[in-house]
C-alpha positions in Angstrom: -5.6 -2.2 33.0 -8.5 -2.8 30.7 -7.3 -2.9 27.2 -10.1 -0.7 26.2 -8.4 1.8 28.5 -5.1 1.9 26.6 -4.3 5.3 25.2 -2.5 5.8 21.6 0.7 6.9 23.7 0.6 3.7 25.8 0.1 1.6 22.6 3.0 3.5 20.8 5.4 2.6 23.8 5.2 -1.1 22.7 8.1 -2.7 21.0 7.0 -4.6 17.8 9.2 -7.3 16.4 9.5 -6.1 12.9 12.6 -8.2 12.3 10.5 -11.5 13.2 7.9 -10.5 10.8 10.5 -10.0 8.3 12.3 -13.2 8.8 8.9 -14.9 8.6 8.0 -12.9 5.4 5.1 -11.1 6.7 7.0 -8.0 5.6 9.6 -7.2 3.1 13.1 -5.7 3.8 12.1 -2.5 2.3 9.4 -2.4 4.8 11.4 -3.2 7.6 14.0 -0.4 6.4 11.0 2.4 6.4 9.7 1.1 9.6 13.3 1.4 11.3 13.6 4.9 10.1 10.0 5.9 11.1 9.3 3.8 14.5 9.9 5.2 18.0 11.2 8.7 16.4 9.9 12.1 17.4 7.5 14.0 15.1 10.6 16.4 14.1 12.1 13.3 12.2 9.0 11.7 11.1 7.6 14.7 9.4 10.4 15.0 6.7 10.0 11.2 6.0 6.3 11.7 5.3 7.0 14.9 3.3 9.6 12.9 1.1 7.8 9.6 0.9 4.6 9.5 2.5 2.7 7.1 0.2 5.6 4.6 0.8 4.6 4.8 4.7 1.2 4.6 3.9 1.5 1.4 1.9 3.8 -0.1 4.6 1.2 0.5 7.2 -1.6 -0.8 4.9 0.6 -3.9 4.0 0.7 -4.7 7.8 -2.6 -4.4 8.5 -3.4 -6.9 5.6 -1.0 -9.4 6.5 -0.5 -9.5 10.1 -3.5 -10.3 12.6 -1.6 -9.9 15.8 -3.9 -7.5 18.1 -0.9 -5.7 19.5 0.5 -5.1 16.2 -2.7 -4.0 14.6 -3.3 -1.7 17.4 0.3 -0.3 17.1 -0.2 0.4 13.3 -3.5 2.1 13.9 -2.2 4.1 16.6 0.7 5.2 14.3 -1.8 6.1 11.6 -3.9 8.1 14.3 -0.9 9.8 15.5 0.3 10.8 12.0 -3.3 12.2 11.0 -3.7 13.9 14.4 -0.3 15.7 14.0 -1.2 16.9 10.7 -4.8 16.1 9.3 -3.7 17.1 5.8 -1.7 13.9 5.7 -5.0 12.1 4.9 -4.3 13.1 1.2 -1.5 10.4 1.4 -3.9 7.8 1.2 -5.3 8.9 -2.1 -1.7 9.4 -3.6 -1.6 8.2 -7.4 1.1 5.6 -6.4 -1.9 3.9 -4.5 -4.4 3.7 -7.0 -4.1 0.0 -7.9 -4.7 -0.9 -4.2 -7.8 -0.8 -2.1 -6.9 1.4 0.8 -9.9 0.7 2.5 -9.7 -3.3 2.6 -7.5 -3.7 5.6 -10.1 -1.7 7.6 -13.2 -3.8 6.7 -11.7 -7.2 8.0 
């Protein structure tokens, strides 16, 4: 199958080596903990996580996009963001949370 034909659902079936990224210091232990709670979980489990600590998950996604350039991982994180926003467009407000004010939230998307 041509990579351009991959759907979000197909991309999200991948297993990303988060532990490897932590062992190589590309992500932090805290980032790994958040990913383990969120990754490959149904929306019924993700929604409360985003309600409780949404900006932390946005920060994790942005940090991954800044520090990891492996195509499969970038596609995966973008698919997570796409799914998060498609399920509830109001979650876009999480990207404007005060706790992210010191970060350039657009920078990972401009590379």
